[in-house]
HTML snippet that shows the backbone in 3Dmol.js (N, CA, C, O; Angstrom):
<script src="https://3Dmol.org/build/3Dmol-min.js"></script>
<div id="view" style="width:600px;height:400px;position:relative"></div>
<script>
const pdb = `
ATOM      1  N   MET A   1      -5.141   5.476 -15.743  1.00  0.00           N
ATOM      2  CA  MET A   1      -5.639   4.404 -14.922  1.00  0.00           C
ATOM      3  C   MET A   1      -7.108   4.133 -15.236  1.00  0.00           C
ATOM      4  O   MET A   1      -7.557   2.987 -15.225  1.00  0.00           O
ATOM      5  N   LYS A   2      -7.840   5.195 -15.513  1.00  0.00           N
ATOM      6  CA  LYS A   2      -9.254   5.002 -15.850  1.00  0.00           C
ATOM      7  C   LYS A   2      -9.401   4.123 -17.089  1.00  0.00           C
ATOM      8  O   LYS A   2     -10.272   3.255 -17.141  1.00  0.00           O
ATOM      9  N   THR A   3      -8.544   4.353 -18.086  1.00  0.00           N
ATOM     10  CA  THR A   3      -8.597   3.567 -19.320  1.00  0.00           C
ATOM     11  C   THR A   3      -8.267   2.105 -19.054  1.00  0.00           C
ATOM     12  O   THR A   3      -8.934   1.211 -19.574  1.00  0.00           O
ATOM     13  N   LEU A   4      -7.240   1.861 -18.248  1.00  0.00           N
ATOM     14  CA  LEU A   4      -6.855   0.487 -17.924  1.00  0.00           C
ATOM     15  C   LEU A   4      -7.968  -0.243 -17.176  1.00  0.00           C
ATOM     16  O   LEU A   4      -8.268  -1.401 -17.469  1.00  0.00           O
ATOM     17  N   CYS A   5      -8.567   0.433 -16.224  1.00  0.00           N
ATOM     18  CA  CYS A   5      -9.662  -0.188 -15.463  1.00  0.00           C
ATOM     19  C   CYS A   5     -10.841  -0.492 -16.382  1.00  0.00           C
ATOM     20  O   CYS A   5     -11.476  -1.541 -16.270  1.00  0.00           O
ATOM     21  N   LYS A   6     -11.121   0.428 -17.281  1.00  0.00           N
ATOM     22  CA  LYS A   6     -12.235   0.210 -18.211  1.00  0.00           C
ATOM     23  C   LYS A   6     -11.951  -0.993 -19.105  1.00  0.00           C
ATOM     24  O   LYS A   6     -12.825  -1.833 -19.314  1.00  0.00           O
ATOM     25  N   LYS A   7     -10.731  -1.076 -19.632  1.00  0.00           N
ATOM     26  CA  LYS A   7     -10.359  -2.209 -20.485  1.00  0.00           C
ATOM     27  C   LYS A   7     -10.403  -3.532 -19.726  1.00  0.00           C
ATOM     28  O   LYS A   7     -10.746  -4.568 -20.295  1.00  0.00           O
ATOM     29  N   ALA A   8     -10.055  -3.495 -18.445  1.00  0.00           N
ATOM     30  CA  ALA A   8     -10.045  -4.709 -17.639  1.00  0.00           C
ATOM     31  C   ALA A   8     -11.429  -5.011 -17.049  1.00  0.00           C
ATOM     32  O   ALA A   8     -11.627  -6.038 -16.400  1.00  0.00           O
ATOM     33  N   ASP A   9     -12.364  -4.114 -17.282  1.00  0.00           N
ATOM     34  CA  ASP A   9     -13.730  -4.249 -16.787  1.00  0.00           C
ATOM     35  C   ASP A   9     -13.765  -4.390 -15.266  1.00  0.00           C
ATOM     36  O   ASP A   9     -14.456  -5.244 -14.710  1.00  0.00           O
ATOM     37  N   VAL A  10     -12.987  -3.513 -14.614  1.00  0.00           N
ATOM     38  CA  VAL A  10     -12.994  -3.448 -13.155  1.00  0.00           C
ATOM     39  C   VAL A  10     -13.327  -2.015 -12.740  1.00  0.00           C
ATOM     40  O   VAL A  10     -13.092  -1.080 -13.505  1.00  0.00           O
ATOM     41  N   PRO A  11     -13.864  -1.840 -11.554  1.00  0.00           N
ATOM     42  CA  PRO A  11     -14.163  -0.484 -11.095  1.00  0.00           C
ATOM     43  C   PRO A  11     -12.890   0.357 -11.025  1.00  0.00           C
ATOM     44  O   PRO A  11     -11.812  -0.144 -10.709  1.00  0.00           O
ATOM     45  N   TYR A  12     -13.039   1.635 -11.326  1.00  0.00           N
ATOM     46  CA  TYR A  12     -11.896   2.555 -11.275  1.00  0.00           C
ATOM     47  C   TYR A  12     -11.360   2.648  -9.851  1.00  0.00           C
ATOM     48  O   TYR A  12     -12.134   2.724  -8.897  1.00  0.00           O
ATOM     49  N   PHE A  13     -10.052   2.641  -9.708  1.00  0.00           N
ATOM     50  CA  PHE A  13      -9.397   2.888  -8.436  1.00  0.00           C
ATOM     51  C   PHE A  13      -8.105   3.623  -8.710  1.00  0.00           C
ATOM     52  O   PHE A  13      -7.589   3.599  -9.827  1.00  0.00           O
ATOM     53  N   ARG A  14      -7.594   4.261  -7.710  1.00  0.00           N
ATOM     54  CA  ARG A  14      -6.340   4.992  -7.858  1.00  0.00           C
ATOM     55  C   ARG A  14      -5.168   4.066  -7.565  1.00  0.00           C
ATOM     56  O   ARG A  14      -5.212   3.262  -6.634  1.00  0.00           O
ATOM     57  N   PHE A  15      -4.131   4.191  -8.363  1.00  0.00           N
ATOM     58  CA  PHE A  15      -2.945   3.354  -8.218  1.00  0.00           C
ATOM     59  C   PHE A  15      -2.341   3.496  -6.835  1.00  0.00           C
ATOM     60  O   PHE A  15      -1.779   2.543  -6.295  1.00  0.00           O
ATOM     61  N   HIS A  16      -2.457   4.681  -6.264  1.00  0.00           N
ATOM     62  CA  HIS A  16      -1.853   4.936  -4.957  1.00  0.00           C
ATOM     63  C   HIS A  16      -2.398   3.990  -3.890  1.00  0.00           C
ATOM     64  O   HIS A  16      -1.710   3.687  -2.915  1.00  0.00           O
ATOM     65  N   ALA A  17      -3.621   3.529  -4.072  1.00  0.00           N
ATOM     66  CA  ALA A  17      -4.212   2.579  -3.122  1.00  0.00           C
ATOM     67  C   ALA A  17      -3.396   1.290  -3.066  1.00  0.00           C
ATOM     68  O   ALA A  17      -3.354   0.625  -2.031  1.00  0.00           O
ATOM     69  N   LEU A  18      -2.747   0.935  -4.177  1.00  0.00           N
ATOM     70  CA  LEU A  18      -1.915  -0.265  -4.202  1.00  0.00           C
ATOM     71  C   LEU A  18      -0.673  -0.110  -3.329  1.00  0.00           C
ATOM     72  O   LEU A  18      -0.194  -1.086  -2.752  1.00  0.00           O
ATOM     73  N   ARG A  19      -0.149   1.114  -3.232  1.00  0.00           N
ATOM     74  CA  ARG A  19       0.993   1.359  -2.339  1.00  0.00           C
ATOM     75  C   ARG A  19       0.590   1.106  -0.891  1.00  0.00           C
ATOM     76  O   ARG A  19       1.321   0.476  -0.126  1.00  0.00           O
ATOM     77  N   HIS A  20      -0.592   1.611  -0.531  1.00  0.00           N
ATOM     78  CA  HIS A  20      -1.091   1.407   0.825  1.00  0.00           C
ATOM     79  C   HIS A  20      -1.309  -0.083   1.094  1.00  0.00           C
ATOM     80  O   HIS A  20      -0.918  -0.598   2.141  1.00  0.00           O
ATOM     81  N   ALA A  21      -1.933  -0.761   0.140  1.00  0.00           N
ATOM     82  CA  ALA A  21      -2.204  -2.188   0.308  1.00  0.00           C
ATOM     83  C   ALA A  21      -0.899  -2.978   0.418  1.00  0.00           C
ATOM     84  O   ALA A  21      -0.776  -3.852   1.277  1.00  0.00           O
ATOM     85  N   GLY A  22       0.065  -2.681  -0.436  1.00  0.00           N
ATOM     86  CA  GLY A  22       1.353  -3.370  -0.397  1.00  0.00           C
ATOM     87  C   GLY A  22       2.077  -3.147   0.915  1.00  0.00           C
ATOM     88  O   GLY A  22       2.631  -4.082   1.493  1.00  0.00           O
ATOM     89  N   ALA A  23       2.074  -1.909   1.386  1.00  0.00           N
ATOM     90  CA  ALA A  23       2.721  -1.601   2.658  1.00  0.00           C
ATOM     91  C   ALA A  23       2.031  -2.341   3.799  1.00  0.00           C
ATOM     92  O   ALA A  23       2.688  -2.879   4.691  1.00  0.00           O
ATOM     93  N   SER A  24       0.726  -2.361   3.762  1.00  0.00           N
ATOM     94  CA  SER A  24      -0.035  -3.045   4.812  1.00  0.00           C
ATOM     95  C   SER A  24       0.200  -4.547   4.779  1.00  0.00           C
ATOM     96  O   SER A  24       0.314  -5.177   5.831  1.00  0.00           O
ATOM     97  N   LEU A  25       0.273  -5.126   3.598  1.00  0.00           N
ATOM     98  CA  LEU A  25       0.548  -6.557   3.479  1.00  0.00           C
ATOM     99  C   LEU A  25       1.925  -6.896   4.047  1.00  0.00           C
ATOM    100  O   LEU A  25       2.087  -7.882   4.765  1.00  0.00           O
ATOM    101  N   MET A  26       2.907  -6.068   3.716  1.00  0.00           N
ATOM    102  CA  MET A  26       4.255  -6.294   4.253  1.00  0.00           C
ATOM    103  C   MET A  26       4.251  -6.187   5.772  1.00  0.00           C
ATOM    104  O   MET A  26       4.872  -7.000   6.456  1.00  0.00           O
ATOM    105  N   ASP A  27       3.551  -5.184   6.301  1.00  0.00           N
ATOM    106  CA  ASP A  27       3.476  -4.975   7.737  1.00  0.00           C
ATOM    107  C   ASP A  27       2.806  -6.164   8.424  1.00  0.00           C
ATOM    108  O   ASP A  27       3.300  -6.657   9.438  1.00  0.00           O
ATOM    109  N   ASN A  28       1.695  -6.617   7.877  1.00  0.00           N
ATOM    110  CA  ASN A  28       0.966  -7.742   8.463  1.00  0.00           C
ATOM    111  C   ASN A  28       1.739  -9.054   8.343  1.00  0.00           C
ATOM    112  O   ASN A  28       1.493  -9.992   9.102  1.00  0.00           O
ATOM    113  N   ALA A  29       2.669  -9.122   7.393  1.00  0.00           N
ATOM    114  CA  ALA A  29       3.504 -10.314   7.237  1.00  0.00           C
ATOM    115  C   ALA A  29       4.718 -10.261   8.162  1.00  0.00           C
ATOM    116  O   ALA A  29       5.512 -11.201   8.204  1.00  0.00           O
ATOM    117  N   GLY A  30       4.861  -9.156   8.903  1.00  0.00           N
ATOM    118  CA  GLY A  30       5.945  -9.057   9.867  1.00  0.00           C
ATOM    119  C   GLY A  30       7.188  -8.318   9.397  1.00  0.00           C
ATOM    120  O   GLY A  30       8.210  -8.333  10.082  1.00  0.00           O
ATOM    121  N   ALA A  31       7.115  -7.671   8.233  1.00  0.00           N
ATOM    122  CA  ALA A  31       8.278  -6.910   7.761  1.00  0.00           C
ATOM    123  C   ALA A  31       8.509  -5.714   8.682  1.00  0.00           C
ATOM    124  O   ALA A  31       7.552  -5.052   9.082  1.00  0.00           O
ATOM    125  N   PRO A  32       9.758  -5.433   9.021  1.00  0.00           N
ATOM    126  CA  PRO A  32      10.047  -4.278   9.871  1.00  0.00           C
ATOM    127  C   PRO A  32       9.637  -2.973   9.177  1.00  0.00           C
ATOM    128  O   PRO A  32       9.774  -2.824   7.963  1.00  0.00           O
ATOM    129  N   THR A  33       9.132  -2.039   9.979  1.00  0.00           N
ATOM    130  CA  THR A  33       8.690  -0.756   9.429  1.00  0.00           C
ATOM    131  C   THR A  33       9.828  -0.062   8.687  1.00  0.00           C
ATOM    132  O   THR A  33       9.596   0.581   7.664  1.00  0.00           O
ATOM    133  N   GLY A  34      11.040  -0.183   9.184  1.00  0.00           N
ATOM    134  CA  GLY A  34      12.197   0.433   8.524  1.00  0.00           C
ATOM    135  C   GLY A  34      12.415  -0.117   7.126  1.00  0.00           C
ATOM    136  O   GLY A  34      12.808   0.619   6.220  1.00  0.00           O
ATOM    137  N   THR A  35      12.164  -1.398   6.948  1.00  0.00           N
ATOM    138  CA  THR A  35      12.301  -2.024   5.634  1.00  0.00           C
ATOM    139  C   THR A  35      11.215  -1.524   4.691  1.00  0.00           C
ATOM    140  O   THR A  35      11.480  -1.220   3.528  1.00  0.00           O
ATOM    141  N   ILE A  36       9.998  -1.443   5.199  1.00  0.00           N
ATOM    142  CA  ILE A  36       8.884  -0.934   4.388  1.00  0.00           C
ATOM    143  C   ILE A  36       9.164   0.516   3.997  1.00  0.00           C
ATOM    144  O   ILE A  36       8.922   0.923   2.860  1.00  0.00           O
ATOM    145  N   GLN A  37       9.670   1.276   4.942  1.00  0.00           N
ATOM    146  CA  GLN A  37      10.024   2.676   4.697  1.00  0.00           C
ATOM    147  C   GLN A  37      11.023   2.777   3.549  1.00  0.00           C
ATOM    148  O   GLN A  37      10.883   3.626   2.668  1.00  0.00           O
ATOM    149  N   LYS A  38      12.013   1.922   3.564  1.00  0.00           N
ATOM    150  CA  LYS A  38      13.045   1.931   2.531  1.00  0.00           C
ATOM    151  C   LYS A  38      12.453   1.571   1.162  1.00  0.00           C
ATOM    152  O   LYS A  38      12.768   2.211   0.159  1.00  0.00           O
ATOM    153  N   ILE A  39      11.600   0.552   1.126  1.00  0.00           N
ATOM    154  CA  ILE A  39      10.979   0.119  -0.122  1.00  0.00           C
ATOM    155  C   ILE A  39      10.114   1.230  -0.712  1.00  0.00           C
ATOM    156  O   ILE A  39      10.125   1.458  -1.922  1.00  0.00           O
ATOM    157  N   LEU A  40       9.360   1.924   0.158  1.00  0.00           N
ATOM    158  CA  LEU A  40       8.486   2.999  -0.315  1.00  0.00           C
ATOM    159  C   LEU A  40       9.246   4.285  -0.628  1.00  0.00           C
ATOM    160  O   LEU A  40       8.724   5.174  -1.300  1.00  0.00           O
ATOM    161  N   GLY A  41      10.475   4.379  -0.140  1.00  0.00           N
ATOM    162  CA  GLY A  41      11.293   5.553  -0.428  1.00  0.00           C
ATOM    163  C   GLY A  41      10.973   6.753   0.441  1.00  0.00           C
ATOM    164  O   GLY A  41      11.187   7.895   0.035  1.00  0.00           O
ATOM    165  N   HIS A  42      10.463   6.499   1.634  1.00  0.00           N
ATOM    166  CA  HIS A  42      10.146   7.589   2.548  1.00  0.00           C
ATOM    167  C   HIS A  42      11.354   7.957   3.387  1.00  0.00           C
ATOM    168  O   HIS A  42      12.094   7.085   3.842  1.00  0.00           O
ATOM    169  N   GLU A  43      11.549   9.244   3.589  1.00  0.00           N
ATOM    170  CA  GLU A  43      12.627   9.694   4.467  1.00  0.00           C
ATOM    171  C   GLU A  43      12.190   9.648   5.923  1.00  0.00           C
ATOM    172  O   GLU A  43      13.000   9.398   6.816  1.00  0.00           O
ATOM    173  N   ASN A  44      10.906   9.891   6.157  1.00  0.00           N
ATOM    174  CA  ASN A  44      10.376   9.976   7.511  1.00  0.00           C
ATOM    175  C   ASN A  44       9.556   8.736   7.845  1.00  0.00           C
ATOM    176  O   ASN A  44       8.660   8.352   7.094  1.00  0.00           O
ATOM    177  N   ARG A  45       9.867   8.124   8.964  1.00  0.00           N
ATOM    178  CA  ARG A  45       9.155   6.914   9.402  1.00  0.00           C
ATOM    179  C   ARG A  45       7.660   7.185   9.614  1.00  0.00           C
ATOM    180  O   ARG A  45       6.828   6.312   9.364  1.00  0.00           O
ATOM    181  N   LYS A  46       7.325   8.391  10.072  1.00  0.00           N
ATOM    182  CA  LYS A  46       5.918   8.751  10.307  1.00  0.00           C
ATOM    183  C   LYS A  46       5.120   8.700   9.005  1.00  0.00           C
ATOM    184  O   LYS A  46       3.944   8.335   9.018  1.00  0.00           O
ATOM    185  N   THR A  47       5.732   9.053   7.904  1.00  0.00           N
ATOM    186  CA  THR A  47       5.055   8.979   6.605  1.00  0.00           C
ATOM    187  C   THR A  47       4.728   7.533   6.288  1.00  0.00           C
ATOM    188  O   THR A  47       3.630   7.231   5.819  1.00  0.00           O
ATOM    189  N   THR A  48       5.660   6.647   6.538  1.00  0.00           N
ATOM    190  CA  THR A  48       5.435   5.217   6.285  1.00  0.00           C
ATOM    191  C   THR A  48       4.309   4.695   7.164  1.00  0.00           C
ATOM    192  O   THR A  48       3.480   3.912   6.701  1.00  0.00           O
ATOM    193  N   GLU A  49       4.265   5.109   8.404  1.00  0.00           N
ATOM    194  CA  GLU A  49       3.236   4.638   9.324  1.00  0.00           C
ATOM    195  C   GLU A  49       1.831   5.010   8.856  1.00  0.00           C
ATOM    196  O   GLU A  49       0.869   4.316   9.186  1.00  0.00           O
ATOM    197  N   ILE A  50       1.701   6.084   8.100  1.00  0.00           N
ATOM    198  CA  ILE A  50       0.402   6.479   7.541  1.00  0.00           C
ATOM    199  C   ILE A  50      -0.094   5.414   6.567  1.00  0.00           C
ATOM    200  O   ILE A  50      -1.300   5.213   6.424  1.00  0.00           O
ATOM    201  N   TYR A  51       0.825   4.742   5.907  1.00  0.00           N
ATOM    202  CA  TYR A  51       0.494   3.733   4.904  1.00  0.00           C
ATOM    203  C   TYR A  51       0.062   2.401   5.513  1.00  0.00           C
ATOM    204  O   TYR A  51      -0.542   1.579   4.824  1.00  0.00           O
ATOM    205  N   LEU A  52       0.355   2.181   6.766  1.00  0.00           N
ATOM    206  CA  LEU A  52       0.125   0.875   7.371  1.00  0.00           C
ATOM    207  C   LEU A  52      -1.283   0.783   7.960  1.00  0.00           C
ATOM    208  O   LEU A  52      -1.638   1.507   8.890  1.00  0.00           O
ATOM    209  N   HIS A  53      -2.056  -0.111   7.403  1.00  0.00           N
ATOM    210  CA  HIS A  53      -3.427  -0.354   7.855  1.00  0.00           C
ATOM    211  C   HIS A  53      -3.533  -1.819   8.251  1.00  0.00           C
ATOM    212  O   HIS A  53      -3.156  -2.709   7.489  1.00  0.00           O
ATOM    213  N   SER A  54      -4.048  -2.056   9.444  1.00  0.00           N
ATOM    214  CA  SER A  54      -4.146  -3.455   9.875  1.00  0.00           C
ATOM    215  C   SER A  54      -5.332  -4.130   9.194  1.00  0.00           C
ATOM    216  O   SER A  54      -6.362  -3.507   8.937  1.00  0.00           O
ATOM    217  N   PHE A  55      -5.164  -5.395   8.914  1.00  0.00           N
ATOM    218  CA  PHE A  55      -6.221  -6.197   8.323  1.00  0.00           C
ATOM    219  C   PHE A  55      -6.931  -6.959   9.426  1.00  0.00           C
ATOM    220  O   PHE A  55      -6.296  -7.646  10.227  1.00  0.00           O
ATOM    221  N   ASN A  56      -8.230  -6.837   9.464  1.00  0.00           N
ATOM    222  CA  ASN A  56      -9.028  -7.598  10.432  1.00  0.00           C
ATOM    223  C   ASN A  56      -9.180  -9.018   9.943  1.00  0.00           C
ATOM    224  O   ASN A  56      -8.493  -9.429   9.008  1.00  0.00           O
ATOM    225  N   GLU A  57     -10.055  -9.761  10.549  1.00  0.00           N
ATOM    226  CA  GLU A  57     -10.322 -11.124  10.137  1.00  0.00           C
ATOM    227  C   GLU A  57     -11.242 -11.167   8.925  1.00  0.00           C
ATOM    228  O   GLU A  57     -11.726 -12.237   8.555  1.00  0.00           O
ATOM    229  N   THR A  58     -11.486 -10.030   8.310  1.00  0.00           N
ATOM    230  CA  THR A  58     -12.391  -9.973   7.155  1.00  0.00           C
ATOM    231  C   THR A  58     -11.734 -10.487   5.912  1.00  0.00           C
ATOM    232  O   THR A  58     -12.354 -10.509   4.849  1.00  0.00           O
TER     233      THR A  58
END
`;
const viewer = $3Dmol.createViewer("view");
viewer.addModel(pdb, "pdb");
viewer.setStyle({}, {cartoon: {color: "spectrum"}});
viewer.zoomTo();
viewer.render();
</script>
């Protein structure tokens, strides 16, 4: 990932952050938590809830 970020001339970030962002986007768009859980492949709903971050008006 470091190599890809360097080639794209963007700051380094971890790919896992994209999972959190994707889950949060789905949640904020109204997708049911159970559906997000299934997409992420989590067995436990509580694990999925860790991924969900609300977006403010920022």
